[in-house]
Every structure is written in structure tokens, then in C-alpha cells.
N, C-alpha and C positions, 0 to 999 in steps of 0.2 A: 378302431371300428366305431366301439360305442363313444367316444370321444366325438367322433365325426358326425354321428346321428343323434348325438344328445341323450344318450340312454346309457343305465348303467351298467357295467359290464358284466354283473350276476344275471341280470335280465337277459342281456345279448347270449351269455353262454346257455341259458334255459332255451331260448329260440333254437341256438346251433345245435343243442342235443336234442331237441324235437320234443322238449317238454311243454314249451308256448308254441302258439301259432305266431309268424310273422305279421305283426300288427300292419294294417293295408296303409297307414302314414308313413312307413317305414320307405316303402317302395319309392316314394318321391324324394325322399331325404337321402337313400342310397344312391339314386339316379344322379342326383345334383352333386352330391360329395364326391362322387366317382366319375364326372361328367360320361355317363352313359350314352351310348349311339342309339339311335332307335331301336335297332336290333337287339343291343344289349338290354334294352328297358324290357323290350319283348320277351327275350330269355328270363330275365329277372322276374316278369310278371308269371311267366309258364311256372318257374319253379317255384316260387312262392304258393300258387295253386296247388301243384303237385303234393308241397310239403304240409299242407293242411292235415291236422288231425281231426279237428272238428269244425263244425260248420253250424253258427248262428242264421237263422232263417227270420224274416220279418214277415209276418202273416198277416199283418193289416191290409184289409181290403179283400181276403180270400174268402172265400166262403168254406163251410166245416165241411162241406164234401170236397172240395179242392185241397183243404188240409191234409184229410185222410188217403186221399188219392197219391200226393206228395209223399206224405210218410211211409205209404206203403210200399211206393217205388223204391224210396231208400233202403227200407227193411229189406226187400226182396232182390236188389240189384245185384248183389254178391253169388244169389242163387242162379242168377239167369244163364243160359248157354250164351256162346259168344254170337250167335246168329241175332237172338232177342237181343242182346246189347247193342248189336250194330245196328238194329232198326231204329231203337230207343235213341240214339246218337245222332243218326240220320235224320229224322223227325226233328230234334233239338237243335242241331246245325242248319237245316234249313229254315227254321224260324228265327234263327239268331241272324243269318244272312239278310233276310227279307225285312228285319227292323234297320 
């Protein structure tokens, strides 16, 4: 696989073992190399999202208050009960669908 997507086997191993996130540019390379169908690509994207241990956020254009709200939500999300998490997910998915 490392040869197919043009990366070092040691880096691929680090990704496989959860020591590194899957780079976004790998998704297209994997999809092309393995001739993934649309549903296969969707599954790959879902798996990549679920495997992420860290998140880099570009706050350019956000107000200071928006940054604080975002960071607070991330810190507090684990402590929310399922009902509150469901409300947040509903709001975010509704906004995503309207885009």
C-alpha cells in the first residue's frame, strides 16, 4: 500500500497504528489506487473521520468570541448527556444540509 500511494512504509505504519492521522491527500490516492466505488469512497471518508485523534482548526475570519465558544464546546462535549449531544448534532446536521 505504501508503494501504491507513494509514502514511506514507516509513515503508513504510524497511521495504521494510530500514531498519526490519515493525511487528507491520501484519500484520493487510496480511492484511485484501489478503484473505490462511490460507496467505498464514502466508507473511507467516514473511517478517516472516525480515526482522527487530533484536529487542526483554521480560525481565520472567526471572532474572538466565536473561537472561545468553539473551544468550550470541544472541551465540554464529553461531559454532555446524550440528549444534549443529540441536540447539538441535530443543529449541526441541519445547517450542513442547508448549505
